[in-house]
N, C-alpha and C positions, 0 to 999 in steps of 0.2 A: 367678146363681154359685157359686149355690148348690144344691145333691139334698137332698130328706129323704124317709126312709121310717120308716115305724115296723113296724117285726119282735118278734114277741112282746115285744114291752111294753118293747121298746129302741128310743127315738131314733137313726138314725141323719141325722148331719149331712155331708154333703160338696161339700168345696171344689169347684167345679167348672169351672177352667181350667187344663185339663189344658197347651191352647198355650201359656201363662204360666205352667206348672210352679205353677200356682196360687199365685200370688205379690197378696199382699194387695194389696188396691185399698176405696177409701171408699165403693165401691155392694155391695161383697161386705161389709165390715165392718159395715153400716147392714143387709145381707138377711140375716147372722148374729144379731145383732140384736134382727130382728121374729122370726128364730124360735124364739131361748129365751124371749122373752119370751111367745109365744105357747105354749109347750110347758111352761113355768114352771108352770104349774097346773091339767097337764092330768093329771087321775090315772091315765091309760092308759100314761104315760108312766113307766118306775120307773128308768132308767138312762139318757145318754146319749153313744153317740159320736160322738165327731170326725176323719174324718177326709182324703183326697187325692184325686184320682182321675186317675187312671193315674200316673206314673213320682215323680210329689212329694209330698210331705203338703206345704208350703207355705215356697216360696223367699225370705220377707222381703217387701220393698217391692217392687209392680211398679216394672221401668226407666222407662218411661213416665212413668212417677205421680212419680219421685223430679225425672226432669228439673224436672218444673214446681215441685215444691217450692222451686228455688231460683228462683222469682218473686215466691215469698212473703210476706209482709208477720210481723213478729212476732208480730201479734194471728191471724193465721191457720196460723201457726204452733202456735200452741199450742194453740185450738180441735180441728185434724187431730189435734197429740197426743194432750186429751183425750177421740175420739171413739172414738183402738183402747184408750187406758185402762180407758173407758167396759167396750168388750168384752172385754177381759181380766178386769175385776174382776167383771163378773156371770156369764165362766163360774167364775173365781176363787168364788164367794161362791154358784153356784148351789145349790137346793136337793136337787137331787137327785146320785148320784155322776157325775160328766165322766171318761170314757177316751179317751185320748187315740191311734187307732192311725196310728203313722207306719212309710208304708210306702215312704218315698224321703226327699227332702232336706227339714230342719229346719232353714230358717238364719235366722237376727236375729227380725224380729216373729214368723217359723214358728215358731221355736225357743220363742221367748216365748206363742208359742199353745196349744205342745205344755206347759211348763211348769207355766200355770197350771191346766190339767185334774188332777184327784185322780190319775188311774195313766195311766202311759203303756205303752202296751205296743209296740216296735219290733221290729223284725227286724233278727238281728244283725250280720249285717252289710250289707242294702244301705240299713239309714236312714241318716239322715246327722242330727250334731246342732252347732251353731255361731253362735258372736254376733260377727257379721264385722263389727258395727257400725266399732271402732277402726282399721278397713285404711280407712277415706276420710272419718276425720274425725270421725265421728259418735259419737253415747254412747247404750252401750245400757243409757237410762235406765229409762224405764219398765217391761222386763222383767228387772230390777236385781233390784229388790222381790220379785218372782217367787221369780229363779233361788236367790238367797242365803236364801231361804227353805227351797229345795228339797233343795240340796246344801250349805248351809251357807256361811261366809264362803272358804275355802281354796280348793277347787274353785271356786268363784263367780269366785272372783280370776284362779284359771287359764283359766278359759274365756273370762271376758269383759275381759281383759288383753292376752290374744293372738291373738283371734281364731282360734282353730284350732277345727279340725273332728274330733267324732271319730263314732267308729260303733255301733250301738246294744250291740252287748257292751260297751265299755266304759263307754258310757253306765250301763248294769245295773250294771257295777262300782263306780261310783262314788254308783251309788242315785239318779240321773235316771232313767233308765227303769226300770219295777217290773219288768215280764215277756219276755221274750222270745220272737218265737215268726216260723216262715217262711211264715205268713201270717197279718201283723197282723189283720186284720178278725176271721177265724176267734177267731184268740187273744180281741180285744176281746168280741167275741159269748161267748166262755167266760167271760172273766171278770164279765162282765154280767148272763150268766146263771145265775151263782154269785151276787149280792151282791141281784137283782131283789126274791128272796122275805122278805131283811130286811124289818125296819119302817123303811116312808118316815120316820115319825117322829124315829127313834132315826136313822137316818144323818142324815140334817140338823141334828141336837142335837149329832150328833156331830161334824159338821163345823164348824158354827158354836162349839164346844168347841174344836177344833186352833186355829182363827182368834183368840180369846181369852187362851187361855191362853199366848199366844207371847210375849203383848204383856207380861204380866202377872209379877211378882215368884214364888218360889219359893210363899211362905205364901197369896200372893192369890189365887193360882191355886189351891190344897187347896182355901181356903173359899171359892173359886166354884164346883168342881168339888162339893164336898159339898150346896152348895144346888144346884145341878143335878141331882145323885142325886136328893133327894127329890122335883123338882120330878119326872124321870120315871119314879119310882115310882107317881105319881100316875096316869101315862096310861091310857087302854084298853086300848094296843099292849102295854102292860109286861104288866097284868091278865092278858089273854088270851093274850099268850106265854108266863107264868110257868103256868099254869092247864096250859097244853099242854106242857109243860115235865115237870112233873110228874106230870101222866096219863101220859107215857112214863115 
């Protein structure tokens, strides 16, 4: 249900269910987790792009699968939610930069999949973002954790309560998408190429720092960052990078 390609040190994971608009399915979630685990420690991979085959990025949950959910017990529903949450957390905390190349609809869980990536490249008109859960009596529960962090409570309330869809241009205006491009995969490759030569260790530590300081008071965050600065200055990446910079 997914395809994988390594190109110029950039791993490209493509959701490969175009006939289902790349809808989420337990097997797809499982395959993505396995692939991410596989490339997590692959030093050849400097950044990861997630995109969709065909005209959609990811249209949320598979309809046939949603129909099956009606028969699930509370225990089964909890396990199912935990499986998706595990994928989202794996991407959110992935040690390498992750980029969503959103080529079409990113709806509900599909929008959540984009939101957990570090960066989003969207088509200004053809991409579409939205959390439609409230329209069918469901909750945008897991995705809410990440969308609030991404765009703040105000815009998160707007998207999560209304269930409205916004195009890429509007997503860019509110800070949900980071870049606009008429060819999102080319745009994502360009972004990945621009950052892949950065220190891998520094980027990983920066991701951890952003995640940590958002949960601390200002004073605690500053003290944490003082210690982090000291640690980073003792790394080989910093010593080599500084030497190179000074020579230039």
